[in-house]
C-alpha positions in Angstrom: 128.0 16.2 50.4 127.1 19.6 51.9 129.3 22.7 51.6 130.1 24.6 54.7 128.2 27.7 55.8 129.1 31.0 54.3 131.0 33.3 56.7 128.8 35.2 59.1 129.9 38.5 57.6 128.5 37.5 54.3 125.3 36.1 55.6 124.6 39.1 57.9 124.3 41.5 55.0 122.3 39.2 52.7 118.5 39.5 52.7 118.0 37.4 49.5 116.2 34.2 50.3 116.3 31.6 47.5 113.8 28.8 47.1 114.1 25.3 48.3 115.7 22.5 46.2 113.8 19.6 44.9 114.6 16.1 43.5 112.6 14.4 40.8 109.5 12.5 42.2 109.6 8.7 42.3 107.0 6.6 40.3 104.9 6.4 43.6 104.2 10.1 43.3 106.4 10.7 46.3 108.6 13.8 46.3 111.7 14.2 48.3 112.7 17.7 49.5 116.1 19.1 50.5 115.3 21.9 52.9 118.2 24.2 52.1 118.8 27.9 52.2 121.3 29.4 49.8 123.1 32.6 50.8 125.8 33.9 48.5 125.9 30.5 46.8 126.6 28.6 50.1 124.2 25.9 51.3 123.3 26.2 54.9 121.4 23.3 56.4 121.1 23.4 60.1 122.8 20.0 60.3 123.4 17.2 57.8 121.1 15.0 59.9 118.2 17.6 59.6 118.8 17.9 55.9 118.6 14.1 55.4 115.5 14.0 57.5 113.8 16.6 55.4 114.9 14.8 52.3 112.8 11.8 53.2 109.6 13.6 54.1 106.7 12.8 51.8 104.0 15.0 50.2 100.3 14.3 49.5 98.4 15.7 46.6 97.2 19.2 47.5 94.1 20.9 46.2 94.7 23.5 43.5 93.4 26.2 45.9 96.3 25.4 48.2 99.1 24.9 45.7 100.0 28.5 45.2 99.4 29.5 48.8 101.6 26.7 50.3 104.3 26.9 47.7 104.6 30.6 48.1 104.9 30.4 51.9 107.6 27.7 51.8 109.5 29.1 48.9 109.5 32.7 50.1 107.7 34.2 47.0 105.1 36.8 47.6 102.6 36.0 44.8 101.6 33.0 42.8 102.3 34.9 39.6 106.0 35.2 40.4 108.2 32.9 38.4 109.9 30.5 40.6 113.6 29.6 40.4 114.1 25.9 41.3 117.7 24.8 41.7 118.3 21.2 40.8 121.5 19.5 41.8 123.9 19.2 38.9 125.2 15.7 39.4 127.6 16.0 36.5 129.3 19.2 37.7 131.8 20.0 40.4 131.0 19.5 44.0 128.4 22.0 45.2 127.6 23.4 41.8 124.0 23.9 40.8 122.0 24.8 37.7 118.8 26.9 37.8 115.7 27.0 35.6 112.6 29.3 35.5 109.2 27.6 36.1 105.6 28.7 36.0 103.6 28.8 39.2 103.2 25.3 40.8 100.5 23.2 39.2 101.5 19.6 39.9 102.6 17.5 42.8 106.2 17.5 41.5 106.3 21.3 41.8 105.4 21.4 45.5 108.2 22.3 47.9 106.3 21.9 51.2 106.0 18.3 52.5 103.9 17.0 55.4 102.8 13.4 55.4 103.1 10.1 53.5 101.2 9.9 50.3 98.2 7.4 50.6 98.1 4.4 48.4 96.2 4.4 45.1 93.0 3.0 46.6 92.8 5.7 49.3 90.6 8.8 48.7 92.4 12.1 49.4 90.2 14.9 50.6 92.1 18.0 49.6 90.3 21.2 50.5 91.2 24.6 52.0 89.2 24.6 55.3 90.7 27.7 56.9 88.4 30.6 57.8 89.8 34.1 57.3 90.0 36.0 60.6 91.1 39.4 61.7 92.9 39.3 65.0 94.8 41.9 67.0 98.5 41.4 67.6 98.3 43.3 70.9 97.9 40.6 73.5 97.6 43.2 76.2 94.2 44.1 74.8 92.8 40.7 76.0 91.2 42.4 79.0 89.5 45.1 77.0 85.7 45.0 76.7 84.5 42.5 74.2 84.2 43.6 70.6 80.7 42.1 70.4 78.7 43.8 73.2 76.2 45.3 70.7 76.3 42.6 68.1 73.7 39.8 68.2 75.1 36.3 67.8 74.7 34.6 64.4 75.5 31.0 65.4 72.4 29.2 66.6 72.3 27.3 69.9 70.5 24.0 70.1 69.5 23.0 73.6 68.5 19.4 74.6 65.4 19.6 76.9 65.0 17.3 80.0 64.5 17.3 83.7 66.5 20.5 84.2 64.6 22.4 81.5 61.0 21.3 81.3 59.0 24.0 83.0 57.7 27.1 81.4 59.9 29.3 83.6 63.0 27.2 82.7 62.2 27.4 79.0 61.6 31.2 79.1 65.1 31.7 80.6 66.7 29.5 77.9 64.9 31.4 75.1 66.0 34.8 76.5 69.5 33.5 77.0 69.9 32.5 73.3 68.3 29.2 72.6 67.1 28.9 68.9 66.3 25.2 68.6 65.0 22.8 71.2 66.1 19.2 70.9 63.9 16.3 72.1 66.1 13.2 72.6 63.9 10.2 71.9 66.5 7.8 73.3 64.9 8.7 76.6 61.4 9.4 77.8 57.8 8.6 76.6 55.7 10.5 74.1 53.6 11.8 77.0 56.7 13.2 78.8 58.0 14.9 75.6 54.5 16.3 74.8 54.3 18.0 78.2 57.7 19.7 77.5 56.6 20.7 74.0 53.5 22.4 75.2 55.5 24.2 77.8 58.0 25.3 75.2 55.3 26.8 73.0 53.8 28.6 75.9 57.2 30.0 76.8 57.7 31.0 73.1 54.4 32.9 73.2 55.3 34.6 76.5 58.7 35.8 75.4 57.9 36.5 71.7 60.9 34.3 70.8 60.5 31.9 67.9 62.0 28.4 68.7 62.3 25.5 66.3 61.8 21.9 67.5 64.2 19.1 66.6 63.2 15.4 67.1 66.4 13.3 67.6 65.8 9.6 66.9 67.3 6.8 68.9 68.4 5.0 65.8 69.6 1.4 65.3 72.0 1.2 68.3 74.1 -1.7 69.6 73.8 -2.2 73.3 75.0 -4.5 76.0 72.3 -6.6 77.8 71.0 -6.8 81.4 73.2 -8.0 84.2 72.7 -10.4 87.1 71.0 -8.5 89.9 71.3 -5.3 87.8 74.6 -4.4 89.4 77.6 -3.2 87.4 80.3 -5.8 86.8 84.0 -5.4 87.3 86.3 -6.2 84.4 90.0 -6.7 84.8 92.7 -5.9 82.3 93.9 -9.0 80.5 90.9 -11.1 81.5 88.9 -13.0 78.9 85.2 -12.4 78.4 82.6 -13.9 76.1 80.2 -11.8 74.2 77.0 -13.6 73.1 74.2 -12.5 70.7 71.6 -14.3 72.9 70.2 -11.1 74.4 68.2 -12.9 77.1 71.4 -13.9 78.9 72.1 -12.0 82.2 75.6 -10.7 82.1 78.5 -11.5 84.5 82.2 -10.7 84.5 82.7 -13.7 82.2 79.8 -13.4 79.8 77.9 -10.4 78.5 75.0 -10.2 76.0 75.1 -7.9 72.9 72.0 -6.8 70.9 73.7 -7.1 67.5 72.8 -10.5 66.0 75.5 -10.5 63.4 78.4 -9.7 65.8 80.3 -13.0 65.4 79.9 -12.8 61.6 81.0 -9.2 61.1 84.0 -8.8 63.5 87.3 -10.6 63.1 90.3 -11.4 65.2 92.2 -8.3 66.2 89.2 -5.9 65.9 88.4 -3.6 68.8 85.1 -3.4 70.6 84.3 -0.3 72.6 81.5 -0.1 75.3 80.1 2.6 77.6 81.4 5.6 75.6 84.8 4.0 75.2 85.3 3.4 78.9 85.6 -0.4 78.3 87.9 -1.5 75.5 88.2 -5.1 74.2 90.1 -6.9 71.5 88.6 -9.8 69.6 90.5 -13.1 70.1 88.2 -15.5 68.2 84.6 -15.8 66.8 82.1 -18.6 66.6 79.5 -17.8 64.0 77.4 -20.9 64.6 76.9 -20.3 68.3 76.9 -16.5 68.0 79.7 -15.9 70.4 82.9 -13.8 70.4 85.9 -14.3 72.7 87.6 -11.0 73.8 90.4 -9.8 75.9 89.7 -6.8 78.2 92.2 -4.1 77.6 91.6 -2.0 80.7 90.2 -2.2 84.2 86.6 -0.9 84.2 83.1 -1.3 85.5 80.3 -2.0 83.0 76.7 -1.3 83.7 73.5 -2.5 82.0 72.5 -1.7 78.5 75.5 0.5 77.6 76.3 1.5 74.1 78.6 -0.6 72.0 80.8 0.5 69.0 82.5 -1.6 66.4 85.2 0.7 64.9 85.7 0.1 61.2 83.1 -2.7 61.0 80.3 -2.4 58.4 77.3 -3.3 60.4 74.0 -4.8 59.1 71.4 -2.7 60.8 68.1 -1.2 59.5 67.8 2.5 58.7 65.0 3.0 61.2 63.8 0.8 64.0 60.1 0.4 64.7 60.5 2.8 67.6 62.0 5.4 65.3 59.1 5.2 62.9 56.6 5.4 65.8 58.4 8.5 67.2 58.6 10.2 63.8 55.0 9.5 62.7 53.3 9.3 66.1 55.0 12.3 67.6 56.9 14.3 65.1 54.3 14.6 62.3 51.4 14.7 64.7 52.8 17.6 66.7 54.4 19.5 63.8 58.1 19.3 64.7 60.5 21.2 62.4 63.4 18.9 62.1 64.1 15.2 62.4 67.7 14.3 63.3 68.3 10.9 61.9 70.8 8.9 63.9 73.5 6.6 62.4 72.9 7.6 58.8 75.2 5.5 56.7 74.2 6.2 53.1 72.0 8.4 51.0 69.2 5.8 50.7 68.8 6.0 54.5 67.8 9.7 54.1 65.4 8.8 51.2 63.7 6.2 53.4 63.2 8.7 56.2 61.8 11.3 53.8 59.5 8.7 52.3 58.1 7.9 55.8 57.6 11.6 56.5 55.9 12.2 53.2 53.5 9.3 53.5 52.5 10.5 57.0 51.8 14.0 55.9 55.1 15.5 57.2 56.8 16.2 53.9 57.8 19.8 55.0 59.8 18.5 58.0 63.5 18.8 57.3 65.9 15.9 57.8 69.2 16.5 59.6 71.6 13.5 59.0 73.8 12.5 61.9 77.0 11.0 60.5 78.4 8.8 63.3 80.5 6.1 61.8 83.1 5.3 59.2 80.6 4.1 56.6 78.7 7.4 56.8 82.0 9.3 56.3 82.7 7.2 53.2 79.3 8.1 51.8 79.3 11.7 53.1 79.0 13.6 49.8 75.9 11.6 48.8 74.4 11.9 52.3 75.0 15.7 52.2 73.3 15.9 48.8 70.2 14.0 50.0 69.9 15.8 53.4 68.5 19.1 54.5 71.3 19.6 57.0 74.1 17.8 58.8 75.0 17.1 62.4 78.6 16.4 63.3 77.8 13.9 66.1 81.3 13.5 67.6 80.2 11.1 70.4 79.8 7.9 68.5 82.0 9.2 65.7 84.9 9.4 68.2 84.4 5.7 68.9 84.3 4.7 65.3 87.4 6.5 63.9 90.8 7.3 65.4 90.5 10.2 67.9 93.4 12.1 66.4 91.4 12.4 63.2 88.2 13.9 64.7 89.4 17.5 64.2 89.9 17.3 60.4 86.8 15.2 59.9 84.8 17.9 61.7 86.4 20.6 59.6 85.9 18.8 56.4 82.2 18.0 57.1 81.5 21.6 58.0 83.4 23.0 55.0 81.5 20.8 52.5 78.2 21.7 54.0 79.1 25.4 53.8 80.0 25.1 50.1 76.5 23.8 49.2 74.7 26.1 51.6 73.2 23.5 53.9 73.1 24.1 57.7 75.5 22.1 59.9 75.4 21.5 63.6 78.4 20.7 65.8 77.5 18.5 68.7 78.6 16.4 71.7 80.4 17.5 74.9 80.9 21.1 73.9 80.5 22.4 77.5 80.3 19.1 79.2 81.9 20.2 82.5 79.0 22.6 83.0 76.7 19.7 83.8 78.2 20.1 87.3 80.2 23.3 87.3 79.2 27.0 86.6 82.2 27.6 84.3 83.5 25.5 81.4 87.0 24.3 81.0 89.3 26.4 78.8 89.5 23.5 76.3 85.7 23.5 76.0 85.6 27.3 75.5 88.2 26.9 72.7 86.3 24.0 71.2 83.1 26.1 70.8 85.1 29.0 69.3 86.9 26.8 66.9 83.6 25.3 65.7 82.3 28.8 65.0 85.5 29.6 63.1 85.2 26.4 61.2 81.9 27.7 59.8 79.3 25.7 61.8 75.7 27.1 61.7 74.8 25.8 65.1 76.4 24.4 68.3 74.5 21.9 70.5 74.2 21.5 74.3 73.2 18.0 75.5 73.4 17.0 79.1 74.4 20.6 80.0 70.8 21.8 79.5 68.9 18.5 79.8 70.1 17.3 83.2 72.8 19.8 84.3 72.9 22.0 87.3 73.5 25.2 85.3 71.4 25.0 82.1 70.8 28.8 81.7 74.4 29.6 82.5 75.6 27.1 79.9 73.5 28.8 77.2 74.8 32.3 78.2 78.4 31.1 78.2 78.0 29.5 74.8 76.3 32.6 73.4 79.1 34.8 74.6 81.8 32.5 73.1 80.0 32.4 69.7 79.5 36.2 69.7 83.1 36.8 70.4 84.4 34.3 67.8 82.1 35.8 65.1 83.5 39.3 65.7 86.9 38.2 64.4 85.8 36.5 61.2 86.7 38.4 58.0 83.3 38.0 56.3 84.3 39.6 53.0 87.2 37.2 52.6 84.9 34.3 53.5 82.5 35.5 50.8 85.3 35.7 48.2 86.5 32.2 49.0 83.0 30.8 48.7 82.4 32.6 45.4 85.7 31.2 44.0 84.2 27.7 44.5 80.9 28.2 42.8 80.2 27.1 39.2 79.3 29.7 36.6 76.6 30.3 35.4 74.9 30.2 38.8 71.2 29.4 39.4 69.2 32.6 39.3 68.1 32.6 42.9 71.7 31.9 44.1 73.0 34.7 41.9 70.5 37.1 43.4 71.4 36.0 46.9 75.2 36.3 46.4 74.7 39.7 44.8 72.8 40.9 47.8 75.7 39.9 50.0 78.2 41.5 47.7 76.1 44.7 47.7 75.8 44.7 51.5 79.6 44.5 51.7 80.1 47.3 49.3 77.7 49.7 50.9 78.4 48.7 54.5 74.8 47.6 55.1 73.8 46.5 58.6 70.8 44.4 57.5 69.7 42.2 54.6 65.9 41.7 54.5 64.5 38.7 52.6 60.8 38.4 51.9 60.3 34.7 52.2 57.8 32.0 51.4 59.9 28.9 51.0 62.9 30.5 52.8 65.3 29.5 50.0 66.5 33.1 49.5 67.3 33.6 53.1 69.1 30.3 53.3 71.2 31.2 50.2 72.0 34.6 51.6 73.2 32.9 54.8 75.4 30.6 52.8 77.6 33.5 51.8 78.2 34.6 55.4 77.5 38.4 55.2 78.6 40.7 58.0 75.1 42.1 58.0 72.3 40.5 59.9 69.7 38.6 57.9 66.0 39.2 58.6 63.8 36.6 57.0 60.2 37.9 56.7 57.8 34.9 56.3 54.6 36.2 54.8 51.2 35.0 55.9 48.8 34.2 53.1 45.2 34.0 54.1 44.2 32.7 50.7 46.6 29.6 50.9 45.4 27.3 53.7 48.3 24.9 53.1 50.9 27.6 53.8 52.2 27.9 57.3 54.4 31.0 57.7 55.2 30.2 61.3 56.6 26.8 60.4 58.6 28.4 57.6 60.1 30.9 60.0 61.1 28.2 62.5 62.8 26.1 59.9 65.2 28.9 59.0 66.6 28.9 62.6 69.4 26.6 61.7 70.9 29.0 59.1 73.7 31.0 60.5 72.9 34.7 60.9 69.2 34.4 60.1 66.6 35.9 62.3 63.1 35.1 61.2 59.8 36.8 61.9 56.3 36.3 60.6 54.7 39.2 58.7 51.0 39.5 59.3 48.8 39.9 56.3 48.2 43.5 57.2 51.8 44.3 56.3 50.8 44.1 52.7 49.1 47.5 53.1 50.9 50.7 53.9 50.6 52.3 57.3 48.9 55.3 55.7 46.2 53.1 54.1 45.5 51.3 57.3 45.2 54.6 59.2 43.0 56.1 56.6 40.7 53.2 55.7 41.1 50.7 58.5 42.9 47.4 58.4 40.1 45.3 56.8 39.4 47.8 54.0 43.0 48.4 53.3 43.7 44.6 53.2 40.8 44.1 50.7 42.9 46.1 48.1 45.9 43.8 48.5 44.8 40.2 47.9 47.6 39.5 45.5 51.4 39.9 46.3 52.6 42.4 43.7 55.4 45.0 43.5 53.3 47.5 45.5 52.6 44.9 48.3 56.3 43.9 48.4 57.2 47.6 48.9 54.9 47.8 51.8 56.1 44.6 53.3 59.7 45.7 53.1 59.0 49.0 54.7 57.0 47.4 57.5 59.9 44.8 58.0 62.4 47.7 58.3 60.2 49.3 60.9 60.0 46.1 62.8 63.8 45.6 62.6 64.3 49.1 64.0 62.0 48.3 66.9 64.0 45.1 67.6 67.2 47.0 67.7 68.7 45.4 64.6 69.2 48.8 62.9 68.9 52.5 63.7 68.3 55.7 61.8 70.9 56.3 59.1 71.9 52.6 58.7 71.8 51.0 55.3 69.7 47.9 54.5 69.5 45.7 51.5 66.2 44.2 50.5 66.0 41.1 48.3 63.0 39.1 47.0 61.3 37.6 44.0 57.9 38.9 43.0 55.9 37.5 40.1 59.1 35.9 38.8 61.1 39.2 38.9 64.3 39.3 41.0 64.5 42.5 43.0 67.4 44.0 44.9 67.0 47.3 46.8 69.2 49.5 48.9 67.4 51.5 51.5 68.5 54.0 54.1 66.7 53.6 57.5 64.6 56.7 58.2 
């Protein structure tokens, strides 16, 4: 029974807000909350019905990083260190009487006083992690028409552009590079090796012409499931409620009553009640029965639609038995990727860590061991094994197209955030892909939802955002890149980089590896002195990647050093492979940078270089100064700015603070 509200006169002068009231959790670890507010001892629920509704809401386990924050917000306490007063109902006392007790800051589920959703069963895995990005936003909404905050700031988030008919000439590619493209994606689901080679040669010509470094990403077709050919090649009309047979005999020509599917184990792996999605989800079917012997599945069509030839097919929640790589994938990786020195291989439909190991083994045996593997997680099995896949991969692509077919659509948002956050914590680049500005295939402006989608991906912490059909076959490829670059630049301007750094540091284990300690210290120093630039002298690029992990406000210039005495070392390839790390701009330092400008002027380049065969402290000093001069010419810094230099020479970790002259 609830007591009546206190009189208005009493409540009007009372600013004391007491905490919520809790009951003891049940054995199922479910906690019930009475959302009450006490003012002058009177309980004031909005209505008895609302109070009862709140009393039956359930709470999941929350990560320790969220316990204090969420409890403080809901209980009205300003700091986690404040002792909380929890009022528990005194069932033995008079009606409406309560007893209070002092508790330490919340540490367990029972101490939470904010409840959201039902607690999963014991077998379910709960991902509890703080995925918010600290931002600094103005509260003055009238300022929305002011000039952008980011006019002078270069974007840090990289843009990956898929190349195709709309972006294959040298002129097209030069425009994309000047608009903000960092990585060119070659989609091997379409086109021949000869077709892709022509575009690759044009890309490298455009890169030379513009002076813009551009990495190359080979995206494999992967072990897809597709529908078969149709009678006369014409699309078939499917009616809602009609029955259709799916057969694994891929030679059958499809009709509105029967369609072939490329997956041989379809009848074995699906069961009655499962859904089958085709043509990017435009065709939905429900399994009625299966015949494993004959390899057929009877389905009911759930919507009116037209189905064309060889459309993609998804089996949500079904563990499929497909190879890691098809023969075509191996031929594409070895016969094109290794042969023509691509920088990344995006592996489609990665389901477990062993898939990544197999791809790296193929690359290594073919002489492409330096090529980085980006895992595309596109199904439920891949999500289940995500942590192991992340550990085995060089980077992650959040491929939301097929993923949106494999899991409930309403959960895509938190899967995206979780994948990005976990990649951020280990310092591996992550790409957000699929339909980011899809309407710009045909229109010069994106939808408002698409613009928000790109900005939210940046705030989530993505290193790169990808354009697919927008640049491959769209009518406005250059405009799409410019729009995306502007959105990224504006979103980055509102990120609280120092707070992001502090949050990342709080998740790291101590003691840290030496190189990571050096990199994080460089970011901390840059924050303290207000540096505009962090310069990393790189060979492997690990230092620059780790600096990027801690998301400094300062720009990062990775200087990849040419070594004329190491024929196996390719500084240009090293610079391209840093172009998926957020905030990193890479350049190649010619061997002459090892000598000082004064030496070159006095003795000539060849004579000066002969004195600097080994990379020692003196050479690193010259390299840093030449890099700062180059940064000034590129407009990254100006006279009076502060730069932080970080590198390792002869095993010594060096951190320098330099004022630009």
